[in-house]
C-alpha positions in Angstrom: 42.2 241.9 275.8 38.7 240.5 276.0 37.5 243.3 273.7 40.2 242.3 271.3 39.0 238.7 271.2 35.4 239.8 270.9 36.2 241.8 267.7 38.1 238.9 266.3 35.2 236.5 267.1 32.7 238.8 265.5 34.9 239.1 262.4 35.4 235.4 262.0 31.6 234.9 262.3 30.9 237.4 259.7 33.5 235.8 257.4 32.0 232.4 258.2 35.3 231.0 259.4 34.0 228.6 262.1 37.4 227.0 262.7 39.1 230.2 263.5 36.2 231.3 265.6 36.5 228.1 267.7 40.2 228.6 268.1 39.8 232.2 269.4 36.9 231.2 271.6 39.1 228.5 273.2 41.9 231.1 273.6 39.5 233.5 275.3 38.4 230.8 277.7 42.0 230.0 278.5 42.7 233.7 279.2 39.7 233.9 281.5 40.9 230.8 283.4 44.4 232.1 283.7 43.0 235.4 285.0 41.0 233.6 287.6 44.0 231.5 288.7 46.2 234.5 289.0 43.5 236.3 291.0 43.1 233.3 293.3 46.9 233.1 293.7 47.2 236.8 294.6 44.3 236.4 297.1 46.1 233.4 298.6 49.3 235.4 298.9 47.4 238.3 300.6 45.8 235.8 303.0 49.1 234.2 303.8 50.6 237.7 304.4 47.8 238.7 306.7 48.0 235.4 308.6 51.7 235.9 309.1 51.1 239.5 310.4 48.4 238.2 312.7 50.7 235.4 313.9 53.5 237.9 314.6 51.2 240.1 316.6 50.0 237.1 318.6 53.5 235.8 319.4 54.6 239.3 320.4 51.7 239.6 322.9 52.3 236.2 324.3 56.0 236.9 324.7 55.2 240.1 326.5 52.9 238.4 328.9 55.4 235.7 329.6 58.2 238.1 330.3 56.0 240.0 332.7 55.1 236.7 334.4 58.8 235.7 334.8 59.5 238.9 336.8 56.5 238.2 339.1 57.4 234.6 339.5 60.9 235.4 340.5 59.6 237.7 343.2 57.1 235.0 344.4 59.9 232.5 344.6 62.0 234.9 346.7 59.0 235.7 348.9 58.1 232.1 349.7 61.7 231.0 350.0 62.2 233.7 352.6 59.1 232.6 354.5 60.1 229.0 354.4 63.6 229.9 355.7 62.0 231.8 358.6 59.7 228.9 359.4 62.7 226.5 359.3 64.6 228.8 361.7 61.6 228.7 364.1 61.3 225.0 363.9 65.0 224.5 364.6 64.6 226.5 367.8 62.5 223.7 369.2 65.6 221.5 369.3 67.7 224.0 371.3 67.9 224.3 375.0 68.2 228.1 374.9 66.9 229.5 371.6 68.0 233.0 370.6 64.7 234.6 371.4 65.6 238.2 370.6 66.3 237.3 366.9 63.3 235.0 366.6 60.7 237.4 368.0 60.2 239.2 364.7 60.2 235.9 362.8 57.3 234.6 364.8 55.2 237.5 363.6 56.4 237.8 360.0 56.2 234.2 359.0 52.4 233.9 359.2 51.7 235.7 355.9 51.4 234.6 352.3 50.6 235.9 348.9 49.4 234.2 345.7 50.1 235.0 342.1 48.8 233.6 338.8 50.9 234.1 335.6 49.2 236.1 332.9 47.1 233.6 331.0 44.3 235.7 329.6 45.6 236.1 326.1 46.8 232.5 325.9 43.4 231.1 327.1 41.5 233.4 324.7 43.7 232.3 321.8 42.9 228.7 322.6 39.2 229.0 323.4 38.5 231.1 320.3 40.2 228.7 318.0 42.7 231.4 316.9 45.5 229.2 318.1 45.6 228.1 314.5 47.2 231.4 313.7 50.4 229.9 315.1 51.7 228.2 312.1 54.1 225.8 313.8 52.2 222.7 315.1 54.8 222.0 317.8 54.6 225.6 319.1 50.8 225.4 319.2 51.0 222.2 321.2 53.6 223.8 323.5 51.3 226.8 324.2 48.3 224.5 325.0 50.5 222.3 327.2 51.8 225.4 329.0 48.4 226.7 330.0 47.3 223.2 331.2 50.5 222.8 333.3 50.2 226.2 334.9 46.5 225.8 335.7 47.3 222.4 337.3 50.1 224.0 339.4 47.7 226.8 340.5 45.2 224.2 341.7 48.0 222.6 343.7 48.8 226.1 345.2 45.2 226.5 346.3 45.1 223.0 347.8 48.3 223.6 349.7 47.1 226.9 351.1 43.8 225.4 352.3 45.4 222.3 353.7 48.5 223.8 355.4 48.6 227.5 355.6 45.1 228.2 357.0 45.3 225.3 359.4 48.8 226.3 360.5 47.8 229.9 361.2 44.8 228.7 363.2 46.9 226.3 365.3 49.5 229.0 366.0 46.9 231.7 366.8 45.4 229.4 369.5 48.7 229.4 371.3 49.9 233.0 370.4 46.6 234.8 369.6 47.9 238.2 368.5 51.5 237.4 367.9 52.6 240.0 370.5 55.5 238.8 372.7 55.8 241.5 375.2 55.1 245.2 375.8 58.6 246.5 374.8 58.6 244.5 371.6 55.1 245.9 370.6 56.2 249.5 371.3 59.3 249.0 369.2 57.2 247.8 366.3 55.0 250.8 366.6 58.0 253.1 366.5 58.9 251.7 363.1 55.6 252.9 361.6 55.2 256.4 360.2 51.6 257.0 361.2 51.0 259.8 358.8 52.5 258.1 355.7 50.9 254.7 356.4 47.6 255.8 357.7 44.5 255.0 355.5 42.1 257.7 354.7 39.4 256.1 356.9 41.7 255.6 359.9 40.4 256.7 363.3 42.4 255.9 366.4 39.3 256.1 368.6 37.7 253.0 366.9 40.9 250.9 366.6 40.9 247.8 368.8 44.7 248.0 369.4 46.4 251.0 371.0 48.8 253.1 368.8 52.0 254.7 369.8 50.4 257.9 371.2 48.1 255.9 373.6 49.0 254.4 376.9 50.0 250.7 376.8 49.9 249.3 380.3 50.2 245.7 379.4 50.0 243.2 376.6 47.1 240.8 376.6 47.8 237.1 376.1 51.5 237.6 376.7 53.5 234.8 375.2 56.1 232.9 377.2 58.7 231.8 374.7 60.0 229.0 376.9 56.5 227.6 376.9 55.9 228.2 373.2 59.0 226.2 372.3 57.8 223.2 374.3 54.3 223.3 372.9 53.5 220.4 370.4 50.6 222.3 368.8 52.8 225.3 368.2 55.4 223.2 366.6 52.9 221.4 364.4 51.4 224.7 363.4 54.7 226.1 362.2 55.5 222.8 360.5 52.3 223.3 358.5 53.3 226.9 357.7 56.8 225.6 356.6 55.1 223.0 354.4 53.0 225.6 352.7 55.8 228.1 352.2 58.3 225.5 350.9 55.9 223.9 348.5 54.7 227.3 347.2 58.3 228.2 346.5 58.8 224.9 344.7 55.7 225.3 342.6 56.5 228.8 341.6 59.9 227.6 340.7 58.4 225.0 338.4 56.1 227.5 336.8 59.0 229.8 336.2 61.0 227.0 334.5 58.2 226.1 332.1 57.5 229.8 331.4 61.2 230.4 330.5 61.0 227.2 328.4 58.1 228.5 326.4 59.8 231.9 326.0 62.8 230.2 324.5 60.6 228.4 322.0 58.9 231.7 321.1 62.3 233.3 320.6 63.3 230.5 318.3 60.1 230.8 316.3 60.8 234.5 315.9 64.3 233.8 314.7 62.9 231.4 312.1 60.4 233.9 310.9 63.1 236.5 310.5 65.3 234.2 308.6 62.4 233.3 306.2 61.8 237.0 305.5 65.4 237.4 304.5 
C-alpha cells in the first residue's frame, strides 16, 4: 500500500500536480497513523490476554494453597479441642471427692503436648511484596487477599504469645509436682507394652544409653511416684492445668477463626473464577 502511494506521489510530482500530491500525502499519513493505532490496539489486546492468563495462574495457586491450609486447620482445631477437653476433664476432677483415677491416668500424660501450624502464606506474601498483587484485576479481591495475610499473621502472633504465656508455664508448674508424668510401675509397664520397639525405634536408638528403662529391662520401682490423692489437692497442680487448658482452648479458638477467614477468601476466589468464566462465554 505504501509503495502504491509512493508511485502516485512520484507521478503527481512529475506531472506538477501539487494539489493531488498533497492529497495523497495526507492519505499516506492517515494510513500510517491507522496502522500504528491498529498495532497498538493489537498489542494492548495481547497484554490484556497475557495479564488474564497470569491472573488465572495466580488465583489457581492461591486457591490450591488455601485448600491445603483448610485441611490442616481442621486437624489443628480437632487436636487442640481434644487437648482442651482433656484438660477440662482433669480440672473437673479437682471438684470431686473420689475422681476416677484409672481413666484420668492417661489424660495426665497426654494433655501436656502441643503442636503449631501456620497456613500456607508464601505465595500470597510474595505476590504482595513483589507488587504482582496488581495482577488480580478486582480491587475488592486484592484488598481481601492483603487483609487475609494481615489477619492470619496477627492470629499467629497471638498463638505464639499464648504458648509462651500459658503452655510453657503450665508444663513447668505441672512438672514440678509430677516430674516425669509416671503414676505407678504397673501403668508405666502397660504403656511400654503398647509400643512396638522395632517399628518405632529410631536408627540411632541404643538401650544402653537411654535414661529410662525399656520393656526388656528390670523395673524395680518408679521414681517420683505420684499420689493422685495429693495431686488433686495441690493448688499449683490445678493452676498448671488451668494454664494448659487456657492454651489449648485459645489455640482451638484461634485456629477456628483462621479457618473461617480462609474459607471466606476461598469463597471469594471461587466467585471471581465464576465471573471470569462467564466473561469468556
